[in-house]
N, C-alpha and C positions, 0 to 999 in steps of 0.2 A: 371151248365154252368158260367163261369167269365164273368165279364162285360166287354165290350171292352172300352177302351179308346178313345176319339178322336184322328185321327191322330197327330193334331198338339201338343197334349202332349206327345208324344211318341218320338218326335226327336224335333231336333233344326232346324231352316229353315236352309235351303240349299244354299240360297245366300242372307244373312243377310245384304251383302252391298247393293246389288241391291234394296231390300227392303227399306232399309233408304234412298237410292237417290230418289227413286221414290217416297215415303213417303214427302220428300225433296221439290219435285217439285209440288206434289200436292198442299202441305201448301203453295207456294209460289201463285200460281194459288187462290186458296181460299182466300188470304190476298188481293192480287190485287184486288178481288171481292168484297173486304170489308166486309168479312162473316167471324162471330166468329164461331168457331168450332159447338158451339151449335144451329146454326141457318143455317145449311146445310140442306139442304130438304130430306125428307127420311132417316136421318142418326142420329143415338144417339151420343152424344159428345163425349161418351167413345170410340167408335168404330171410329170416326175421329181421336181421338187422338192416338189411335193403329197403325192406317194406316200411320200418319204423323212422327212416331217416328220409323218406320220400323219394327213393331212387326207383328207376323203372324194373319191373318185374313182370312174369307172365300173368296173365288174368286168372289162369288155373291156381298159381301160386298164392297170388290176394284172396281167392275165394277160400283156398285149403287153410289160411291162416285164420281169417276170421271165422271159418267152421270150426277149428281147433280151438278157436276161444268161446265158441259157444254161440257165435253170431251167423247171422244169415245176410245175405246182399240182396237188397231189394231195389226194384227201377220203380220210379214214382214221377208223376207230373213235376216238374220244376214249379217250385214254390210251396209244395206240399209235403216235401220231407222233412221227418224228424229223425232226430239223431240222439240216441241214449248215452249218457256220459256215465262212467263206472264211478264210483266212489260217491256220489251224492248222498245216498242213504244206504243203510244195511242190507235192505233186500230188495229194494227199487229203485233205480236210478233216474233222476230227474229228466225230462225230455227238453231238448234245446231245439229251436227253429235253426235248420242249417242256414236259411238267409240272412239270418243275424250271425249266426256263428262264422260264417265265411263272409261277412259284408264286403271286407277289404278285396275280395276276388272280383266283385262287380266290373261289369264293363262301362267306360264311363259314359257318361250319357251326352 
């Protein structure tokens, strides 16, 4: 019986722009916290780099990284999501509507 490859090796990501945008946002949060990639709790530096560069990682790794930065993952109806960007103010980040932030990712009408 042939060995099966992991799913990530069988295809390229379906949402590469979204992965890259999310990775960029997480990098901003990490940098605002003054953390080096290798100093993120419960994460290997190489995995942090993959996430920040929009490469595929497991969902568990993504959640662990977000949690290590003091963030949580929430599922909300499309069009109602708000993303908090780090660094906008000293204690309270400004909210940005994801539909505006990722407008270039919308399907053509």
